[in-house]
N, C-alpha and C positions, 0 to 999 in steps of 0.2 A: 472482355478483359477490362479491368479498372485502369483508367488512364491517370497517371500521376502528374500533377502540376506542382512543381516544387514551390513556386511562389505562394501557393495557397497554404502551405504548411510552415512557412517561416514565421508566421504570426503565432503559432502554437507555443513555442518556448517564450515568446514575449509575454503572452498571457500567463505562463507559468512564473516568469520573473516577477510579474506584478503580485502574484500570490506569495512568492518568497519575501518580497519587501513587506507585505502586510503581516506575514507571520513574524518576521524579524521585529517589526515595530510593536506588534502585540506582546512580544516577550517582555517589554518594558512597562506594560500597563499593569498597574496594581488593581486587583479585583476583590480585595477584602479577605476576611477570615476564612480559614479552611472549613469545609462542610457547611457553609452558610447558603441560604436561599439567594441572597444578593449576588454571591459569587457565581452560583449556578446560572442565574439569569444573565449576568454580565458575560460569562464565557460562552453561553449559548448564542447571544447576539454577536459576539466577536467572531465565533467560528462561522456563523452564517455569513457575516460580512466578508470574512477572509476567503472562504472557499465557495459557498453556494452562489452568492450574488455575482461575483466575477464570472463564474461558470455560466450562469444564465445569460449575462450580458454578452459574453463571448459567443455562445451558441446562437443567440438571437441576432447578433450582427452578421454572422456568417450565413445563416439560413434559418427558416422557421424550425422551431424546436420539435423534434419527433421523439415521442416516448419510446418507440421501438428502437430507434437509433441509440438512445441513452441506456438501453438495457432494462427498461422498466417492465418487467414481466416475472411471473412466479417461476419457481424451479421445483422439480419433483423429488421423490424419495431418493432416487439415485444421486441427485444433486446434493441432498442433505448429507449423505454418506461421504461424498467427495469433500464437502465443506469441512466436516469434522476431521477427517483424515488429513486433509491438507493443512488445517490449522495446527494440529498436533505436530505434523512434520515441520512446519515453520518454527514452532516453539522449540522443538528439540534441536533444530539446526542453529537457532539463535543462542541457545544455551551453550552448545559446543563452540560456537564462534566467540562467545563471551568469557569462557573459562580461562582463568589466568590473566585476564586483562580488565581494564576499567570500562570496557565497552558495555553499553546498555542499549537495549532495543525496547525498553518499556517507557511509555510517555510519563509514567508516574509509578511510584513504588509504595505499596501499602502493606502493613502487617495486619492480616485479617484477625489476629488474636488480640489486637490492641485498639480496635475501633468498634463503635457500637453498630447495631444492625442498620440504623439510619445512615451511618457513615459508609457502610458497605454499599447500600443502595445508591447513595450519592456518588461514590467512587465509580461504581459500575456505569452509571448513567453518564457522568461527566468525562471520565478518563478512558472508558472502554467503548461505550455505544456511540457517543457523539462523534469522536474522531473517526470511527469506522464509517459512519454515514457520510460525513462531509468530505473526507479524503477520498472515498471511493467514487463519489459523484465527480470530483475534480480529476482524479488521476486515472480512473478506469472508464467512466462514462464519457468523459470529454477528451482527455489527453491521449489515452490509449485508443479511443475511438477515432481520433484524428490520424494518429500514426499507423493505425492498423491498415490503412489503405496502401501502405508499402508492403504489407505482409504481416502475418501473425507474429512471427519471431522478431521481425524488425520493430513492430509496434511495441511488443513486450519489452524489448531491450531499451528502446528510446524512452518510453514512458517510465520504466523502472529506474533508470538513472536519475530522471527528474524527481521521482518519488523519493529516492534515497537521499538526494541532495537537499530536499525540503526539510529534513530533520536536522540539518546543520551539525551532524555528528560525524567527525572524521573517523573515529574508531568504529562506529557502528554502520559505516557506509555499506559494507558488503552484506551485512545482515538485512538491512532495509532493502537493498537491491534484490536479494534473493526473495524476500517477501513480496516485493513488487512484481517480480516475474511470476511467482506462484499465483498471486491474486489476479493478474492479467489473464493467465491461462484458465483459471476458474471462471472468470467472466466470459472468456471465449467459448468454452465447451458447454456452459450452461445458458449462455446468451442472456444472463440476468445479473444486474448489478446488485440485486439483493443477495445473491449467492456470495459474491466477493465481500459484501458488507458483513454477512454472517461469519465468514471465515476470519475476516479482520477483527471482528468483535470477539470471537472465541480466543484468537491469538492474544488480543489485548488483555482479556481476563486472566489467561494463563501467565502472561508476563507480569502484569501489575501485582497479582497476589502471590506470586512465587519468587519474584526477583530477590527480595530481601532474604527470604528463607534459604534459597539456593546459594546466595553469596555467603551467608553465615555458615552454612554447612560446608561449603568448599573451603572457607577460611580455616575451619576447625579440622578438616580432614588431613591426614598425613600424606595422602597421595590423591591426585586427581584421576588416576587411572580407572577406578570404579565408576566415577561420574561419566568419564568419556565412553566407557564400554556400554553403560546402561543407555545413555542418550543416543549414542551412535546406533545401537541395535534398534531402539525405538524409532529413530529417524528413518532408517532403512525399511523397517516394517511398515510404517505409515506412508512412506513414499510408494511402496509396492501397492498398498491399498488405494492410494490416491490415483496412481496410474491406471489401476484396474477399473476404478469407477469412471475415470475420464474416458478410457477406451469404450466403456459401455455407453456413455452418453454420445460419443461420436458414432457408434454403431446405430444407435436410435435415430440420430440425425440422418445418417445415410439411408435408413429404411423409410423415413417419413418425408424427406425433402427430395423432390424430383431432380434428376441430374441436370436438367436444363436450368434449374434455379441455383445451382451451386455457384458460389462466387469464384470468379477467375482473377487471379492476381497476375501482375506483370511478370515477365521472365526474371530468373534469378539474377542475372547480370544487372538488370535495371534496378532491381530491389536493393542490391548491394551498393550500387552507385548512389541511390537516393538515401540509403542509410548513412553513408559516409558524408554526403553533402549536408544532410540534415544535422548530423552531429557536429559539423564544422560551421554551421550557420551562425551569424552574429548573435542571434537571440539565444541559441543553445550555449555558445561560449560565454555569454554574459551570465547565464544561469550558473555555469560552472564557477566563474570568477566570484560571483556574489555569494554562492553557497560556501566557497572556500573562505572568503572574508568573514562571513557570519560564523563559520565553524571556529575560526581562530578567535573571534570575539567571545564566543561561548566558552572556549577553553580558558581564556584569560579571566573571564568573569567568575569561573569556578575556582581559580587559584586563591 
């Protein structure tokens, strides 16, 4: 049975708070003209400094870095199907949550008909692939990996709240939270951070290149009911496929992993207690407060 030492995990939200502060500061850094090589290199360095370097330092301070613990392993064909289905499910859910509001769960919006091929490649690399890689390293490999010691559901909830808060979007909080939970569960059933990166990447592509088109279509429509029906049906369909693929992966694990090696989590009562204590820890509360402050600042900056 895994023994929980609460003091060992109070530092996790403090690490996350440091990431928040770096993300907030980076939003005021000017990186040059759109679709330029200099901007790409600048944002690449900034993203690595914000997400990857703190994660490496944090893990190195706690214990020697283990690639297995970070989920650095391939995933098979069943995992690929799960990744695709889960990404489409997240996208459909995000569209439904954003209909009729100013909520956005896209890091950037691009009209694919108005930019050159080089601009499309640039957008995919910078706004779809890079965030998927660095954010999954931080929030799935590290933060979910730390909180998972409380239990899978507890780890998914705690890490997903922090993931949602990192975007400083008050309207988009529940969308990002749902995506965080789905990505954490993908990471869990595939044991691979590459799987959650792939799902995150596909979701980003769908969001970035469809966001403007969907908003324009919804604005011109007489009623949102057809949109709701189509995306709700697609969401439920891909949720079913996702759960089916996840169940198959769990069955494969059960067949290949000896029962003696199965991880034993603490009793439910202890897990619930640690979930509550962790959510009320000073570092976690500071994350909530800072994200709320940054969200208000973001809204005022858009007015």
